[in-house]
All heavy atoms as an XYZ file, in Angstrom:
729
protein
N      -4.368     12.163    -53.669
C      -5.460     13.086    -53.923
C      -5.036     14.190    -54.899
O      -5.773     14.509    -55.821
C      -5.957     13.679    -52.611
C      -7.209     14.521    -52.702
C      -8.379     13.719    -53.219
C      -7.528     15.130    -51.364
N      -3.834     14.741    -54.697
C      -3.339     15.774    -55.622
C      -3.281     15.218    -57.041
O      -3.662     15.896    -57.997
C      -1.926     16.227    -55.230
C      -1.855     16.859    -53.893
N      -2.213     16.232    -52.747
C      -1.457     18.086    -53.526
C      -2.045     17.031    -51.731
N      -1.588     18.159    -52.171
N      -2.810     13.980    -57.134
C      -2.675     13.330    -58.434
C      -4.044     13.192    -59.104
O      -4.188     13.462    -60.297
C      -2.008     11.962    -58.242
C      -1.729     11.238    -59.495
N      -0.760     11.628    -60.386
C      -2.309     10.139    -60.029
C      -0.757     10.795    -61.416
N      -1.685      9.885    -61.219
N      -5.041     12.795    -58.345
C      -6.395     12.635    -58.883
C      -6.956     13.970    -59.364
O      -7.549     14.052    -60.447
C      -7.322     12.037    -57.822
C      -8.765     11.915    -58.257
C      -8.976     10.948    -59.415
O      -8.144     10.057    -59.626
O     -10.004     11.108    -60.112
N      -6.760     15.028    -58.598
C      -7.252     16.351    -59.004
C      -6.567     16.792    -60.291
O      -7.220     17.219    -61.248
C      -7.024     17.382    -57.877
C      -7.907     17.037    -56.680
C      -7.306     18.803    -58.377
C      -7.563     17.797    -55.410
N      -5.235     16.669    -60.345
C      -4.485     17.087    -61.547
C      -4.882     16.258    -62.756
O      -5.046     16.784    -63.853
C      -2.993     16.978    -61.316
C      -2.230     18.045    -60.555
C      -3.034     19.006    -59.766
N      -2.280     19.830    -58.847
C      -2.426     19.798    -57.533
N      -3.245     18.964    -56.951
N      -1.749     20.625    -56.761
N      -5.046     14.944    -62.568
C      -5.463     14.083    -63.679
C      -6.819     14.525    -64.232
O      -7.011     14.573    -65.444
C      -5.545     12.621    -63.242
C      -4.203     11.945    -63.248
O      -3.237     12.461    -63.810
N      -4.132     10.793    -62.621
N      -7.738     14.811    -63.355
C      -9.054     15.253    -63.809
C      -8.964     16.575    -64.550
O      -9.582     16.750    -65.602
C     -10.024     15.366    -62.630
C     -10.464     14.002    -62.141
C     -11.401     14.105    -60.967
N     -11.707     12.777    -60.487
C     -12.935     12.316    -60.333
N     -13.973     13.060    -60.601
N     -13.125     11.099    -59.895
N      -8.215     17.505    -64.000
C      -8.064     18.801    -64.675
C      -7.434     18.635    -66.062
O      -7.887     19.227    -67.034
C      -7.221     19.749    -63.828
C      -7.849     20.208    -62.513
C      -6.817     20.938    -61.673
C      -9.068     21.075    -62.772
N      -6.399     17.809    -66.129
C      -5.698     17.605    -67.396
C      -6.501     16.806    -68.414
O      -6.208     16.841    -69.605
C      -4.332     16.955    -67.147
C      -3.386     17.888    -66.441
O      -3.469     19.103    -66.586
N      -2.488     17.337    -65.660
N      -7.532     16.081    -67.946
C      -8.354     15.298    -68.874
C      -9.690     15.982    -69.165
O     -10.630     15.339    -69.634
C      -8.578     13.886    -68.337
O      -9.358     13.932    -67.163
N      -9.760     17.274    -68.877
C     -10.948     18.041    -69.245
C     -12.118     17.918    -68.301
O     -13.270     18.046    -68.733
N     -11.855     17.714    -67.024
C     -12.939     17.597    -66.049
C     -13.823     18.837    -66.070
O     -13.357     19.960    -66.305
C     -12.374     17.416    -64.638
N     -15.088     18.624    -65.819
C     -16.029     19.722    -65.662
C     -15.879     20.267    -64.245
O     -15.921     19.505    -63.278
C     -17.472     19.220    -65.868
O     -17.572     18.672    -67.182
C     -18.482     20.333    -65.685
N     -15.688     21.572    -64.140
C     -15.614     22.223    -62.837
C     -16.968     22.868    -62.587
O     -17.430     23.681    -63.379
C     -14.504     23.303    -62.796
C     -13.167     22.725    -63.242
C     -14.425     23.930    -61.407
C     -12.664     21.562    -62.441
N     -17.598     22.475    -61.492
C     -18.915     22.989    -61.147
C     -18.774     23.802    -59.867
O     -18.310     23.284    -58.853
C     -19.934     21.846    -60.938
C     -21.294     22.400    -60.547
C     -20.021     20.973    -62.180
N     -19.160     25.069    -59.941
C     -19.126     25.947    -58.766
C     -20.547     26.048    -58.227
O     -21.449     26.513    -58.936
C     -18.580     27.342    -59.124
C     -18.559     28.243    -57.903
C     -17.177     27.235    -59.740
N     -20.743     25.590    -56.997
C     -22.077     25.642    -56.407
C     -22.513     27.094    -56.242
O     -21.686     28.015    -56.200
C     -22.094     24.936    -55.044
O     -21.381     25.703    -54.082
N     -23.807     27.287    -56.148
C     -24.331     28.639    -55.919
C     -23.767     29.216    -54.623
O     -23.390     30.386    -54.558
C     -25.856     28.586    -55.863
C     -26.502     29.950    -55.749
C     -28.017     29.881    -55.798
O     -28.567     28.976    -56.440
O     -28.649     30.761    -55.176
N     -23.673     28.370    -53.601
C     -23.105     28.797    -52.317
C     -21.654     29.263    -52.497
O     -21.265     30.323    -51.991
C     -23.173     27.648    -51.311
C     -22.470     27.938    -50.030
N     -23.046     28.681    -49.031
C     -21.230     27.601    -49.603
C     -22.179     28.784    -48.028
N     -21.083     28.134    -48.348
N     -20.855     28.484    -53.223
C     -19.448     28.847    -53.443
C     -19.350     30.148    -54.234
O     -18.485     30.988    -53.946
C     -18.724     27.715    -54.167
N     -20.218     30.338    -55.229
C     -20.191     31.580    -56.013
C     -20.503     32.790    -55.125
O     -19.852     33.831    -55.240
C     -21.190     31.507    -57.169
C     -21.123     32.716    -58.078
C     -19.782     32.859    -58.771
O     -19.349     31.962    -59.486
N     -19.100     33.977    -58.559
N     -21.455     32.631    -54.214
C     -21.756     33.718    -53.273
C     -20.553     34.030    -52.402
O     -20.232     35.200    -52.169
C     -22.952     33.340    -52.391
C     -24.313     33.325    -53.062
C     -25.356     32.706    -52.124
C     -24.731     34.722    -53.477
N     -19.881     32.993    -51.916
C     -18.687     33.203    -51.078
C     -17.554     33.851    -51.877
O     -16.827     34.691    -51.367
C     -18.219     31.891    -50.442
C     -19.205     31.275    -49.495
C     -19.539     32.221    -48.327
N     -20.705     31.766    -47.616
C     -21.933     32.270    -47.760
N     -22.152     33.266    -48.586
N     -22.944     31.803    -47.073
N     -17.403     33.450    -53.132
C     -16.388     34.080    -53.991
C     -16.666     35.578    -54.105
O     -15.752     36.398    -53.946
C     -16.389     33.451    -55.386
C     -15.816     32.061    -55.458
S     -16.043     31.314    -57.083
C     -15.023     32.387    -58.109
N     -17.908     35.923    -54.377
C     -18.280     37.331    -54.526
C     -18.045     38.100    -53.227
O     -17.486     39.203    -53.244
C     -19.745     37.460    -54.953
C     -20.011     36.901    -56.346
O     -19.048     36.712    -57.116
O     -21.192     36.644    -56.655
N     -18.450     37.532    -52.102
C     -18.284     38.180    -50.800
C     -16.817     38.383    -50.434
O     -16.458     39.379    -49.818
C     -18.915     37.333    -49.693
C     -20.406     37.298    -49.683
C     -20.942     36.340    -48.631
O     -20.169     35.617    -47.963
O     -22.165     36.310    -48.498
N     -15.991     37.425    -50.826
C     -14.594     37.412    -50.367
C     -13.600     37.869    -51.431
O     -12.395     37.790    -51.224
C     -14.268     36.001    -49.866
C     -15.147     35.657    -48.666
C     -15.098     34.230    -48.253
N     -15.972     34.057    -47.068
C     -16.540     32.944    -46.715
N     -16.334     31.848    -47.426
N     -17.298     32.894    -45.653
N     -14.105     38.323    -52.561
C     -13.219     38.840    -53.607
C     -12.352     37.787    -54.266
O     -11.231     38.071    -54.697
N     -12.843     36.579    -54.356
C     -12.093     35.484    -54.973
C     -12.478     35.399    -56.447
O     -13.657     35.403    -56.792
C     -12.403     34.149    -54.252
C     -11.741     32.977    -54.952
C     -11.965     34.226    -52.788
N     -11.468     35.332    -57.304
C     -11.689     35.298    -58.747
C     -11.655     33.869    -59.285
O     -11.206     32.948    -58.605
C     -10.616     36.110    -59.483
O      -9.348     35.451    -59.304
C     -10.531     37.548    -58.971
N     -12.110     33.733    -60.514
C     -12.015     32.436    -61.185
C     -10.555     32.000    -61.294
O     -10.234     30.826    -61.119
C     -12.668     32.514    -62.577
O     -14.030     32.928    -62.416
C     -12.626     31.187    -63.289
N      -9.650     32.953    -61.545
C      -8.221     32.618    -61.604
C      -7.734     32.080    -60.261
O      -6.929     31.145    -60.223
C      -7.397     33.825    -62.023
C      -5.916     33.495    -62.240
C      -5.704     32.451    -63.327
O      -6.197     32.607    -64.436
N      -4.991     31.385    -63.016
N      -8.224     32.646    -59.159
C      -7.855     32.124    -57.831
C      -8.294     30.669    -57.672
O      -7.570     29.847    -57.106
C      -8.516     32.959    -56.721
C      -7.997     34.380    -56.638
O      -6.811     34.606    -56.945
O      -8.792     35.261    -56.249
N      -9.478     30.349    -58.187
C      -9.979     28.967    -58.123
C      -9.056     28.042    -58.911
O      -8.648     26.990    -58.419
C     -11.430     28.877    -58.655
C     -12.378     29.712    -57.804
C     -11.881     27.417    -58.751
C     -12.507     29.290    -56.376
N      -8.705     28.445    -60.139
C      -7.799     27.622    -60.963
C      -6.449     27.450    -60.291
O      -5.894     26.349    -60.263
C      -7.625     28.221    -62.354
C      -8.796     27.987    -63.242
C      -9.691     28.911    -63.688
C      -9.245     26.726    -63.768
N     -10.659     28.310    -64.450
C     -10.405     26.989    -64.523
C      -8.773     25.430    -63.667
C     -11.096     25.974    -65.179
C      -9.462     24.423    -64.315
C     -10.606     24.699    -65.067
N      -5.879     28.563    -59.757
C      -4.585     28.475    -59.076
C      -4.653     27.486    -57.916
O      -3.737     26.686    -57.715
C      -4.159     29.847    -58.549
C      -3.733     30.807    -59.633
O      -3.473     30.359    -60.775
O      -3.664     32.018    -59.349
N      -5.744     27.540    -57.160
C      -5.886     26.647    -56.008
C      -6.031     25.200    -56.456
O      -5.416     24.298    -55.878
C      -7.072     27.093    -55.131
O      -6.883     28.459    -54.756
C      -7.175     26.227    -53.883
N      -6.817     24.958    -57.497
C      -6.979     23.594    -57.988
C      -5.663     23.031    -58.518
O      -5.319     21.872    -58.264
C      -8.047     23.534    -59.078
C      -9.489     23.709    -58.604
C     -10.424     23.844    -59.797
C      -9.913     22.552    -57.717
N      -4.917     23.830    -59.271
C      -3.680     23.335    -59.874
C      -2.499     23.311    -58.913
O      -1.651     22.421    -58.988
C      -3.296     24.175    -61.098
C      -3.936     23.696    -62.366
C      -5.023     24.362    -62.910
C      -3.467     22.574    -63.022
C      -5.622     23.913    -64.091
C      -4.045     22.113    -64.192
C      -5.130     22.791    -64.725
O      -5.713     22.351    -65.872
N      -2.431     24.271    -58.000
C      -1.225     24.422    -57.199
C      -1.440     24.211    -55.703
O      -0.483     24.203    -54.938
C      -0.636     25.808    -57.454
C      -0.261     25.982    -58.924
C       0.024     27.411    -59.337
N       1.054     28.022    -58.557
C       1.279     29.344    -58.559
N       0.537     30.145    -59.300
N       2.236     29.849    -57.820
N      -2.693     24.047    -55.292
C      -2.999     23.900    -53.873
C      -2.645     22.528    -53.328
O      -2.394     21.579    -54.073
N      -2.640     22.454    -52.025
C      -2.330     21.215    -51.317
C      -3.518     20.837    -50.443
O      -4.169     21.702    -49.857
C      -1.104     21.414    -50.421
C       0.153     21.825    -51.172
S       0.735     20.584    -52.319
C       1.398     19.388    -51.199
N      -3.778     19.540    -50.365
C      -4.849     19.053    -49.496
C      -4.495     19.341    -48.045
O      -3.352     19.169    -47.642
C      -5.072     17.566    -49.713
N      -5.467     19.824    -47.311
C      -5.274     20.109    -45.888
C      -6.381     19.413    -45.116
O      -7.512     19.334    -45.576
C      -5.305     21.624    -45.614
O      -6.546     22.153    -46.076
C      -4.175     22.342    -46.312
N      -6.052     18.901    -43.962
C      -7.052     18.220    -43.143
C      -7.377     16.842    -43.675
O      -6.692     16.288    -44.539
N      -8.453     16.302    -43.171
C      -8.878     14.952    -43.539
C      -9.856     14.969    -44.700
O     -10.546     15.953    -44.921
C      -9.540     14.271    -42.338
C      -8.575     14.081    -41.193
O      -7.412     13.800    -41.407
N      -9.055     14.260    -39.983
N      -9.908     13.865    -45.400
C     -10.933     13.683    -46.424
C     -12.092     12.907    -45.807
O     -11.935     12.267    -44.769
C     -10.400     12.913    -47.649
O     -10.015     11.611    -47.225
C      -9.227     13.625    -48.284
N     -13.234     12.993    -46.440
C     -14.380     12.211    -45.979
C     -15.185     11.754    -47.185
O     -15.075     12.323    -48.270
C     -15.253     13.029    -45.020
O     -15.767     14.160    -45.676
N     -15.966     10.725    -46.977
C     -16.830     10.196    -48.047
C     -18.103     11.008    -48.109
O     -18.682     11.361    -47.087
C     -17.210      8.745    -47.774
C     -16.190      7.737    -48.115
C     -15.824      7.623    -49.559
N     -16.905      7.137    -50.408
C     -16.931      7.299    -51.717
N     -15.971      7.935    -52.340
N     -17.913      6.820    -52.423
N     -18.532     11.301    -49.309
C     -19.839     11.915    -49.541
C     -20.708     10.822    -50.142
O     -20.697     10.615    -51.346
C     -19.712     13.116    -50.474
C     -21.030     13.795    -50.738
O     -22.088     13.280    -50.386
N     -20.970     14.945    -51.356
N     -21.412     10.115    -49.300
C     -22.223      8.987    -49.766
C     -23.365      9.446    -50.670
O     -23.753      8.722    -51.589
C     -22.765      8.196    -48.572
C     -21.688      7.526    -47.744
C     -20.809      6.570    -48.539
O     -21.253      6.002    -49.548
O     -19.643      6.382    -48.136
N     -23.886     10.637    -50.435
C     -24.989     11.156    -51.248
C     -24.575     11.236    -52.722
O     -25.323     10.865    -53.606
C     -25.416     12.523    -50.739
C     -26.517     13.155    -51.538
C     -26.871     14.527    -50.993
C     -27.848     15.218    -51.916
N     -28.081     16.605    -51.512
N     -23.386     11.743    -52.973
C     -22.896     11.915    -54.352
C     -21.855     10.873    -54.744
O     -21.253     10.992    -55.808
C     -22.307     13.312    -54.540
C     -23.342     14.384    -54.394
O     -24.517     14.185    -54.690
N     -22.938     15.543    -53.914
N     -21.614      9.906    -53.873
C     -20.605      8.875    -54.120
C     -19.275      9.506    -54.527
O     -18.778      9.323    -55.621
C     -21.074      7.877    -55.177
N     -18.726     10.277    -53.613
C     -17.466     10.952    -53.907
C     -16.669     11.203    -52.641
O     -17.012     10.737    -51.560
N     -15.583     11.962    -52.801
C     -14.681     12.305    -51.717
C     -14.715     13.807    -51.494
O     -14.544     14.578    -52.442
C     -13.247     11.866    -52.054
O     -13.244     10.459    -52.291
C     -12.281     12.200    -50.941
N     -14.935     14.211    -50.262
C     -14.885     15.619    -49.879
C     -13.516     15.911    -49.291
O     -13.004     15.124    -48.478
C     -15.947     15.935    -48.830
C     -17.374     16.078    -49.311
C     -18.320     16.103    -48.118
C     -17.545     17.329    -50.152
N     -12.931     17.040    -49.688
C     -11.661     17.436    -49.105
C     -11.504     18.943    -49.192
O     -12.243     19.622    -49.898
C     -10.489     16.736    -49.781
S     -10.203     17.249    -51.467
N     -10.527     19.433    -48.462
C     -10.200     20.865    -48.484
C      -8.811     21.015    -49.078
O      -7.889     20.293    -48.679
C     -10.253     21.436    -47.072
C     -10.016     22.927    -47.001
C     -10.270     23.433    -45.596
N      -9.989     24.845    -45.496
C     -10.569     25.663    -44.647
N     -11.473     25.206    -43.806
N     -10.250     26.941    -44.625
N      -8.677     21.928    -50.026
C      -7.355     22.235    -50.578
C      -7.102     23.726    -50.409
O      -8.024     24.537    -50.490
C      -7.206     21.808    -52.059
C      -8.237     22.475    -52.958
C      -7.278     20.305    -52.198
C      -7.998     22.219    -54.424
N      -5.850     24.060    -50.148
C      -5.474     25.453    -49.895
C      -4.285     25.832    -50.748
O      -3.423     25.012    -51.053
C      -5.118     25.645    -48.417
O      -6.230     25.374    -47.606
N      -4.270     27.114    -51.099
C      -3.164     27.686    -51.870
C      -2.771     29.001    -51.223
O      -3.603     29.903    -51.073
C      -3.594     27.900    -53.318
C      -2.558     28.599    -54.165
C      -1.323     28.013    -54.386
C      -2.819     29.834    -54.729
C      -0.363     28.647    -55.163
C      -1.869     30.471    -55.508
C      -0.633     29.884    -55.719
N      -1.503     29.096    -50.798
C      -1.004     30.314    -50.166
C      -0.603     31.334    -51.221
O       0.215     31.044    -52.090
C       0.188     30.007    -49.264
C      -0.217     29.215    -48.054
O      -1.272     29.456    -47.469
N       0.599     28.261    -47.670
N      -1.202     32.508    -51.110
C      -0.841     33.645    -51.967
C      -0.067     34.635    -51.105
O      -0.062     34.528    -49.880
C      -2.104     34.308    -52.517
C      -3.005     33.347    -53.277
C      -4.216     34.026    -53.855
N      -5.021     34.698    -52.836
C      -6.072     35.468    -53.122
N      -6.427     35.679    -54.363
N      -6.762     36.047    -52.166
N       0.584     35.616    -51.718
C       1.365     36.573    -50.911
C       0.528     37.287    -49.847
O       0.992     37.510    -48.741
C       1.887     37.564    -51.950
C       1.951     36.780    -53.214
C       0.792     35.819    -53.146
N      -0.718     37.620    -50.146
C      -1.524     38.395    -49.197
C      -2.400     37.541    -48.295
O      -2.824     37.993    -47.232
C      -2.361     39.428    -49.944
C      -3.356     38.845    -50.909
C      -3.983     39.937    -51.792
N      -4.947     39.384    -52.714
C      -4.661     38.778    -53.861
N      -3.407     38.626    -54.221
N      -5.603     38.316    -54.636
N      -2.725     36.311    -48.708
C      -3.584     35.432    -47.918
C      -3.628     34.058    -48.582
O      -2.942     33.822    -49.568
C      -5.001     36.008    -47.770
C      -5.646     36.346    -49.098
O      -5.336     35.752    -50.128
N      -6.543     37.312    -49.092
N      -4.438     33.189    -48.011
C      -4.580     31.847    -48.584
C      -6.030     31.643    -49.013
O      -6.957     32.118    -48.357
C      -4.184     30.783    -47.577
N      -6.198     30.940    -50.113
C      -7.518     30.538    -50.595
C      -7.687     29.064    -50.247
O      -6.788     28.256    -50.482
C      -7.635     30.702    -52.131
C      -7.406     32.148    -52.544
C      -8.969     30.173    -52.637
C      -8.490     33.085    -52.138
N      -8.828     28.720    -49.702
C      -9.158     27.315    -49.438
C     -10.478     26.978    -50.109
O     -11.413     27.785    -50.088
C      -9.283     27.055    -47.933
O      -8.046     27.211    -47.302
N     -10.509     25.808    -50.694
C     -11.717     25.304    -51.327
C     -12.124     24.007    -50.668
O     -11.270     23.163    -50.389
C     -11.468     24.999    -52.814
C     -10.847     26.069    -53.689
C     -10.581     25.503    -55.083
C     -11.734     27.291    -53.752
N     -13.401     23.832    -50.436
C     -13.924     22.514    -50.099
C     -14.464     21.971    -51.411
O     -15.290     22.613    -52.074
C     -15.028     22.576    -49.029
C     -15.632     21.198    -48.812
C     -14.461     23.136    -47.725
N     -13.931     20.819    -51.815
C     -14.323     20.241    -53.102
C     -14.871     18.841    -52.902
O     -14.556     18.170    -51.930
C     -13.153     20.222    -54.115
C     -12.002     19.344    -53.627
C     -12.670     21.640    -54.420
C     -10.916     19.141    -54.665
N     -15.693     18.449    -53.845
C     -16.256     17.098    -53.876
C     -15.791     16.469    -55.185
O     -15.996     17.034    -56.262
C     -17.780     17.183    -53.824
C     -18.462     15.822    -53.736
O     -17.750     14.795    -53.698
O     -19.701     15.791    -53.706
N     -15.141     15.327    -55.088
C     -14.626     14.614    -56.253
C     -15.457     13.343    -56.416
O     -15.256     12.362    -55.691
C     -13.133     14.263    -56.071
C     -12.331     15.528    -55.771
C     -12.599     13.549    -57.303
C     -10.924     15.262    -55.308
N     -16.424     13.356    -57.338
C     -17.277     12.180    -57.501
C     -16.513     10.994    -58.076
O     -15.582     11.160    -58.866
C     -18.375     12.651    -58.447
C     -17.847     13.860    -59.116
C     -16.781     14.437    -58.252
N     -16.928      9.795    -57.689
C     -16.255      8.573    -58.123
C     -16.432      8.296    -59.619
O     -15.503      7.865    -60.280
C     -16.771      7.361    -57.353
C     -16.428      7.424    -55.878
O     -15.499      8.158    -55.503
O     -17.121      6.736    -55.101
N     -17.626      8.501    -60.137
C     -17.942      8.009    -61.481
C     -18.073      9.089    -62.541
O     -18.425      8.779    -63.674
C     -19.245      7.213    -61.435
C     -19.051      5.884    -60.741
C     -20.362      5.181    -60.567
N     -20.532      5.098    -59.137
C     -21.575      5.411    -58.418
N     -22.608      5.781    -58.917
N     -21.585      5.341    -57.132
N     -17.823     10.339    -62.197
C     -17.989     11.430    -63.155
C     -16.700     12.237    -63.179
O     -16.133     12.524    -62.127
C     -19.174     12.344    -62.740
C     -19.364     13.473    -63.725
C     -20.444     11.541    -62.589
N     -16.240     12.622    -64.369
C     -15.019     13.417    -64.481
C     -15.354     14.878    -64.201
O     -15.420     15.707    -65.099
C     -14.381     13.254    -65.863
C     -13.006     13.879    -65.922
O     -12.352     14.062    -64.905
N     -12.574     14.225    -67.116
N     -15.591     15.163    -62.925
C     -15.953     16.499    -62.475
C     -15.274     16.799    -61.152
O     -14.834     15.898    -60.452
C     -17.466     16.615    -62.260
O     -18.168     16.406    -63.439
N     -15.223     18.069    -60.848
C     -14.827     18.543    -59.520
C     -15.857     19.595    -59.136
O     -16.076     20.556    -59.880
C     -13.407     19.141    -59.519
C     -12.370     18.089    -59.903
C     -13.093     19.756    -58.152
C     -10.966     18.621    -60.100
N     -16.499     19.386    -58.001
C     -17.507     20.320    -57.514
C     -16.895     21.206    -56.437
O     -16.333     20.708    -55.468
C     -18.702     19.566    -56.928
C     -19.433     18.726    -57.940
C     -19.198     17.365    -58.032
C     -20.360     19.300    -58.814
C     -19.854     16.583    -58.976
C     -21.020     18.531    -59.759
C     -20.767     17.178    -59.824
O     -21.419     16.401    -60.755
N     -17.002     22.520    -56.626
C     -16.546     23.468    -55.615
C     -17.733     23.696    -54.680
O     -18.768     24.223    -55.094
C     -16.100     24.808    -56.228
C     -15.160     24.605    -57.417
C     -15.521     25.725    -55.153
C     -13.854     23.951    -57.095
N     -17.592     23.266    -53.431
C     -18.674     23.343    -52.459
C     -18.706     24.713    -51.785
O     -19.753     25.343    -51.674
C     -18.559     22.223    -51.410
C     -19.643     22.324    -50.363
C     -18.582     20.853    -52.093
N     -17.539     25.178    -51.325
C     -17.449     26.503    -50.726
C     -16.016     27.012    -50.834
O     -15.099     26.259    -51.189
C     -17.944     26.522    -49.253
O     -18.154     27.878    -48.845
C     -16.989     25.822    -48.328
N     -15.857     28.300    -50.541
C     -14.577     28.993    -50.701
C     -14.290     29.798    -49.439
O     -15.184     30.490    -48.927
C     -14.627     29.956    -51.918
C     -13.329     30.718    -52.059
C     -14.964     29.205    -53.178
N     -13.059     29.714    -48.932
C     -12.630     30.491    -47.780
C     -11.416     31.329    -48.164
O     -10.616     30.934    -49.029
C     -12.189     29.579    -46.631
C     -13.286     28.696    -46.083
C     -13.426     27.379    -46.518
C     -14.165     29.184    -45.126
C     -14.422     26.572    -46.001
C     -15.170     28.377    -44.605
C     -15.293     27.074    -45.055
O     -16.276     26.273    -44.559
N     -11.250     32.455    -47.470
C     -10.023     33.239    -47.540
C      -9.474     33.274    -46.140
O     -10.149     33.709    -45.202
C     -10.285     34.675    -48.068
C      -9.015     35.495    -48.023
C     -10.842     34.625    -49.479
N      -8.259     32.777    -45.959
C      -7.611     32.712    -44.661
C      -6.521     33.765    -44.592
O      -5.650     33.818    -45.460
C      -6.990     31.326    -44.442
C      -8.015     30.209    -44.604
O      -9.116     30.343    -44.056
O      -7.695     29.224    -45.303
N      -6.577     34.577    -43.560
C      -5.514     35.575    -43.368
C      -5.863     36.952    -43.816
O      -6.779     37.314    -44.433
């Protein structure tokens, strides 16, 4: 999964931030740089699941920062070079 995320990022994938995720970013003080750091340096946590509606894989990735951790729920569609940010959490 990490390999797939990095490959997409390195091949110019479109990153789509849902309206819900943008609201959570604003509420929780998460920056665009935090999103990039989490996508590039984060690790998958928990289980993945199929998103049959969008024909993709849902997963959670987290990146530990000195003050807290950022977690993203992302959707990786099968047929489109995109990564959809579904929601954003701050842990700690």
